[in-house]
MARSEVO-889723 format. One record per residue (C-alpha): residue in three letters; z, y, x negated. Coordinates in steps of 0.05 Angstrom, whole numbers. Last residue first. Example, Ala and Ser with C-alpha at 12.3 -4.5 7.8 and 13.67 -1.06 7.14 Angstrom:
SER	143	-21	-273
ALA	156	-90	-246
//
This chain:
UNK	1534	2127	-4914
UNK	1481	2082	-4946
UNK	1450	2046	-4890
UNK	1454	2090	-4825
UNK	1442	2152	-4867
UNK	1387	2117	-4907
UNK	1347	2104	-4843
UNK	1365	2168	-4802
UNK	1332	2200	-4865
UNK	1272	2156	-4866
UNK	1249	2163	-4799
UNK	1256	2243	-4805
UNK	1213	2230	-4870
UNK	1160	2191	-4840
UNK	1153	2221	-4778
UNK	1140	2287	-4810
UNK	1091	2259	-4852
UNK	1048	2226	-4796
UNK	1041	2296	-4762
UNK	1008	2322	-4821
UNK	963	2268	-4827
UNK	947	2271	-4752
UNK	936	2351	-4759
UNK	886	2339	-4819
UNK	849	2291	-4788
UNK	838	2330	-4713
UNK	807	2387	-4752
UNK	822	2439	-4814
UNK	768	2488	-4789
UNK	812	2550	-4790
UNK	818	2556	-4720
UNK	837	2481	-4703
UNK	902	2487	-4763
UNK	908	2552	-4731
UNK	917	2524	-4661
UNK	958	2467	-4689
UNK	1013	2525	-4720
UNK	1005	2558	-4644
UNK	1018	2499	-4604
UNK	1064	2467	-4649
UNK	1113	2526	-4654
UNK	1135	2533	-4581
UNK	1149	2453	-4576
UNK	1203	2467	-4632
UNK	1231	2513	-4594
UNK	1240	2474	-4536
UNK	1273	2424	-4574
UNK	1315	2477	-4604
UNK	1336	2496	-4530
UNK	1343	2429	-4507
UNK	1394	2423	-4570
UNK	1434	2483	-4547
UNK	1433	2467	-4477
UNK	1454	2391	-4489
UNK	1511	2418	-4518
UNK	1534	2466	-4461
UNK	1518	2414	-4414
UNK	1553	2362	-4455
UNK	1616	2399	-4459
UNK	1663	2347	-4424
UNK	1610	2290	-4441
UNK	1634	2262	-4511
UNK	1603	2288	-4584
UNK	1578	2225	-4620
UNK	1571	2178	-4562
UNK	1541	2235	-4513
UNK	1501	2267	-4563
UNK	1471	2195	-4580
UNK	1459	2174	-4498
UNK	1405	2222	-4493
UNK	1375	2212	-4566
UNK	1361	2134	-4545
UNK	1354	2144	-4471
UNK	1302	2193	-4472
UNK	1274	2182	-4541
UNK	1243	2108	-4517
UNK	1202	2147	-4467
UNK	1175	2192	-4521
UNK	1165	2128	-4570
UNK	1131	2091	-4511
UNK	1085	2158	-4491
UNK	1064	2167	-4566
UNK	1041	2087	-4561
UNK	1005	2091	-4496
UNK	967	2157	-4506
UNK	939	2126	-4583
UNK	919	2060	-4546
UNK	882	2099	-4484
UNK	851	2144	-4533
UNK	829	2092	-4578
UNK	800	2054	-4519
UNK	744	2115	-4526
UNK	720	2094	-4603
UNK	733	2142	-4646
UNK	777	2119	-4705
UNK	813	2137	-4762
UNK	861	2194	-4746
UNK	874	2177	-4672
UNK	903	2100	-4691
UNK	944	2135	-4750
UNK	974	2180	-4684
UNK	987	2110	-4645
UNK	1018	2074	-4708
UNK	1069	2131	-4720
UNK	1082	2143	-4651
UNK	1094	2070	-4648
UNK	1142	2072	-4705
UNK	1190	2133	-4675
UNK	1233	2085	-4639
UNK	1258	2046	-4702
UNK	1309	2098	-4735
UNK	1348	2108	-4672
UNK	1372	2036	-4665
UNK	1434	2033	-4699
UNK	1460	2096	-4681
UNK	1447	2078	-4610
UNK	1504	2034	-4613
UNK	1473	1959	-4579
UNK	1475	1932	-4506
UNK	1478	2001	-4466
UNK	1428	2029	-4514
UNK	1387	1971	-4517
UNK	1389	1965	-4428
UNK	1360	2037	-4423
UNK	1309	2031	-4476
UNK	1268	1978	-4449
UNK	1255	2005	-4380
UNK	1256	2075	-4408
UNK	1198	2051	-4456
UNK	1161	2012	-4400
UNK	1154	2071	-4360
UNK	1134	2116	-4412
UNK	1077	2058	-4427
UNK	1052	2070	-4356
UNK	1049	2142	-4360
UNK	1017	2151	-4415
UNK	971	2086	-4387
UNK	954	2133	-4328
UNK	948	2189	-4371
UNK	890	2153	-4410
UNK	857	2153	-4337
UNK	854	2232	-4343
UNK	835	2237	-4420
UNK	773	2189	-4402
UNK	759	2225	-4334
UNK	742	2298	-4379
UNK	699	2250	-4433
UNK	711	2235	-4502
UNK	662	2255	-4552
UNK	719	2254	-4603
UNK	713	2332	-4627
UNK	710	2342	-4552
UNK	772	2295	-4531
UNK	818	2333	-4589
UNK	794	2394	-4562
UNK	817	2373	-4495
UNK	879	2350	-4516
UNK	898	2408	-4546
UNK	963	2421	-4515
UNK	969	2343	-4518
UNK	971	2342	-4596
UNK	1022	2403	-4609
UNK	1066	2375	-4541
UNK	1068	2306	-4575
UNK	1087	2333	-4645
UNK	1143	2381	-4632
UNK	1170	2346	-4566
UNK	1172	2274	-4597
UNK	1190	2295	-4668
UNK	1252	2339	-4650
UNK	1300	2285	-4638
UNK	1287	2247	-4704
UNK	1295	2315	-4737
UNK	1362	2327	-4706
UNK	1391	2257	-4727
UNK	1423	2286	-4795
UNK	1432	2354	-4778
UNK	1478	2336	-4725
UNK	1512	2277	-4766
UNK	1534	2333	-4821
UNK	1582	2363	-4761
UNK	1595	2451	-4771
UNK	1543	2455	-4710
UNK	1577	2405	-4668
UNK	1641	2431	-4671
UNK	1616	2505	-4651
UNK	1578	2474	-4590
UNK	1642	2440	-4569
UNK	1670	2369	-4581
UNK	1720	2339	-4530
UNK	1768	2289	-4547
UNK	1828	2297	-4489
UNK	1804	2237	-4452
UNK	1856	2236	-4394
UNK	1835	2292	-4359
UNK	1762	2268	-4377
UNK	1779	2218	-4322
UNK	1803	2268	-4264
UNK	1747	2316	-4287
UNK	1693	2259	-4262
UNK	1723	2241	-4203
UNK	1721	2308	-4184
UNK	1648	2321	-4200
UNK	1627	2259	-4159
UNK	1680	2290	-4098
UNK	1635	2347	-4094
UNK	1573	2317	-4106
UNK	1572	2277	-4040
UNK	1513	2312	-4000
UNK	1472	2312	-4067
UNK	1419	2267	-4042
UNK	1408	2305	-3983
UNK	1403	2372	-4015
UNK	1353	2339	-4064
UNK	1298	2323	-4012
UNK	1308	2392	-3975
UNK	1295	2425	-4049
UNK	1247	2383	-4072
UNK	1190	2379	-4013
UNK	1184	2442	-3972
UNK	1209	2489	-4030
UNK	1179	2453	-4093
UNK	1117	2428	-4057
UNK	1105	2488	-4041
UNK	1099	2518	-4119
UNK	1058	2460	-4136
UNK	1006	2472	-4076
UNK	992	2538	-4094
UNK	985	2515	-4171
UNK	934	2469	-4157
UNK	899	2529	-4115
UNK	879	2561	-4179
UNK	843	2505	-4207
UNK	795	2512	-4155
UNK	772	2470	-4094
UNK	738	2406	-4078
UNK	731	2383	-4158
UNK	795	2417	-4177
UNK	838	2384	-4130
UNK	810	2319	-4148
UNK	823	2330	-4221
UNK	890	2360	-4201
UNK	908	2297	-4165
UNK	885	2256	-4231
UNK	930	2296	-4274
UNK	996	2294	-4232
UNK	994	2215	-4215
UNK	1005	2186	-4285
UNK	1045	2238	-4323
UNK	1081	2254	-4257
UNK	1108	2185	-4250
UNK	1125	2185	-4324
UNK	1167	2249	-4318
UNK	1205	2223	-4255
UNK	1231	2157	-4297
UNK	1275	2201	-4329
UNK	1333	2188	-4276
UNK	1315	2114	-4290
UNK	1326	2117	-4359
UNK	1384	2165	-4359
UNK	1424	2125	-4313
UNK	1403	2056	-4357
UNK	1432	2086	-4415
UNK	1488	2112	-4385
UNK	1511	2045	-4352
UNK	1577	2040	-4387
UNK	1596	2117	-4384
UNK	1565	2148	-4324
UNK	1574	2219	-4303
UNK	1549	2261	-4353
UNK	1487	2224	-4376
UNK	1454	2223	-4312
UNK	1464	2297	-4298
UNK	1450	2317	-4377
UNK	1387	2290	-4368
UNK	1356	2316	-4297
UNK	1389	2385	-4297
UNK	1365	2398	-4378
UNK	1291	2378	-4354
UNK	1300	2427	-4293
UNK	1323	2481	-4346
UNK	1275	2479	-4405
UNK	1206	2435	-4378
UNK	1206	2473	-4310
UNK	1248	2534	-4306
UNK	1236	2558	-4375
UNK	1167	2535	-4387
UNK	1135	2551	-4323
UNK	1176	2619	-4321
UNK	1154	2641	-4390
UNK	1081	2617	-4375
UNK	1080	2666	-4312
UNK	1110	2723	-4355
UNK	1062	2712	-4412
UNK	1003	2714	-4364
UNK	1022	2772	-4335
UNK	962	2817	-4351
UNK	910	2769	-4310
UNK	942	2799	-4248
UNK	888	2783	-4191
UNK	866	2715	-4220
UNK	940	2705	-4243
UNK	967	2699	-4167
UNK	957	2623	-4169
UNK	995	2624	-4230
UNK	1047	2666	-4207
UNK	1057	2618	-4152
UNK	1078	2565	-4198
UNK	1131	2616	-4230
UNK	1156	2632	-4165
UNK	1164	2549	-4148
UNK	1200	2544	-4221
UNK	1252	2608	-4208
UNK	1266	2576	-4134
UNK	1284	2502	-4164
UNK	1323	2528	-4223
UNK	1368	2570	-4179
UNK	1369	2514	-4126
UNK	1392	2463	-4179
UNK	1442	2505	-4203
UNK	1475	2516	-4135
UNK	1476	2431	-4129
UNK	1508	2427	-4191
UNK	1560	2469	-4179
UNK	1576	2521	-4230
UNK	1612	2518	-4295
UNK	1582	2458	-4338
UNK	1520	2469	-4315
UNK	1523	2541	-4328
UNK	1514	2520	-4405
UNK	1438	2518	-4394
UNK	1436	2586	-4381
UNK	1456	2617	-4446
UNK	1426	2561	-4494
UNK	1370	2571	-4444
UNK	1356	2640	-4456
UNK	1333	2629	-4535
UNK	1289	2566	-4506
UNK	1254	2610	-4453
UNK	1244	2665	-4509
UNK	1212	2610	-4557
UNK	1165	2585	-4500
UNK	1143	2643	-4480
UNK	1122	2660	-4552
UNK	1089	2593	-4564
UNK	1049	2597	-4498
UNK	1025	2674	-4521
UNK	1014	2648	-4592
UNK	977	2584	-4568
UNK	935	2620	-4523
UNK	914	2670	-4584
UNK	903	2603	-4628
UNK	852	2577	-4586
UNK	817	2635	-4574
UNK	820	2685	-4511
UNK	772	2712	-4458
UNK	830	2720	-4409
UNK	796	2675	-4353
UNK	763	2631	-4408
UNK	824	2621	-4439
UNK	856	2603	-4371
UNK	797	2557	-4352
UNK	795	2518	-4408
UNK	875	2508	-4424
UNK	888	2487	-4345
UNK	908	2412	-4359
UNK	945	2444	-4410
UNK	994	2461	-4363
UNK	1002	2390	-4344
UNK	1014	2355	-4414
UNK	1056	2424	-4430
UNK	1112	2412	-4385
UNK	1129	2464	-4334
UNK	1102	2435	-4270
UNK	1121	2370	-4299
UNK	1202	2386	-4285
UNK	1180	2368	-4215
UNK	1186	2292	-4234
UNK	1239	2296	-4282
UNK	1281	2334	-4221
UNK	1258	2278	-4178
UNK	1278	2224	-4216
UNK	1349	2251	-4235
UNK	1359	2259	-4154
UNK	1340	2187	-4145
UNK	1395	2168	-4199
UNK	1446	2208	-4147
UNK	1424	2170	-4090
UNK	1414	2103	-4111
UNK	1483	2096	-4145
UNK	1498	2034	-4112
UNK	1432	2003	-4116
UNK	1422	2018	-4182
UNK	1478	1994	-4208
UNK	1465	1924	-4165
UNK	1394	1923	-4203
//
């Protein structure tokens, strides 16, 4: 608690950036899946293809854009991202007038929201702390589960009293009148913080760049485990309403399940941060996908409404553990001087994986394979990723 109190302003910056990144996250965009498809008169696979193509493009550009956080002032970088995300939100509001812009709107939300805003939060929290890196990443990441808990409920309320487009008008406005003034205040001492960081790094000459990372076999051992949460959870959440229809679950149950998704995300972050600071991350990586495995298995075989809540809780717990676990892993392996450049590569690969799953799962659904097949496919991938890190840790 002493660490959190002393570093409260910068940690709150990490939390806020993670929260506002929600506007570009799949869980938020997927709440409008039916409305967008109805307005454009397209199939699941078609919308999944648009979503995937926009996400792929955003992941490619993020490789270049993300490394700028190593080179320019954090305050300027955050401002650029904020303006881009707010414009994208307004674009979704105006989609009813220009439906042909759907690709560019989705691209903006994915690039500036899930991509650049999330990259800003995690890179900042990992870079400026050493002994308490796990706690910093966990605290900063609390913004994501907070968004997952409250935003779906807010969306349901707004839609009941207005229309779905209005949600995006309020989202874009909130970035301008709430986020930008707040982060400007929270980063008042950023110049001194970064100066201290550079002085410390000059004493430590060992630092990997992206080329070194790509030549390192350890990168490819841990990469599948890093990709499982974004790849699988994006695909599953993107078609959450299809899952609910197939299981005869209500919209209210889906919204309620996100509350538990958020609660267990918080629990995972609270547990994960101290574990990272106490143990070497490499020793605990093989365990973190187990809750997700159990949750998806329950989804495959059970149809009771309570299963929706249990399933969402378990996949969120693993996803939350991944944030401090994987965030600290790359800093442990490769240092923090070029962390923005390295993380932008990783984030781009992760975002690319989130582009594949909506299209792939959409094809599975359109082919009539159903949720059972998707669940078994997911379980196999989790098993392979977990065994890879387990055997590397024990038999290298």
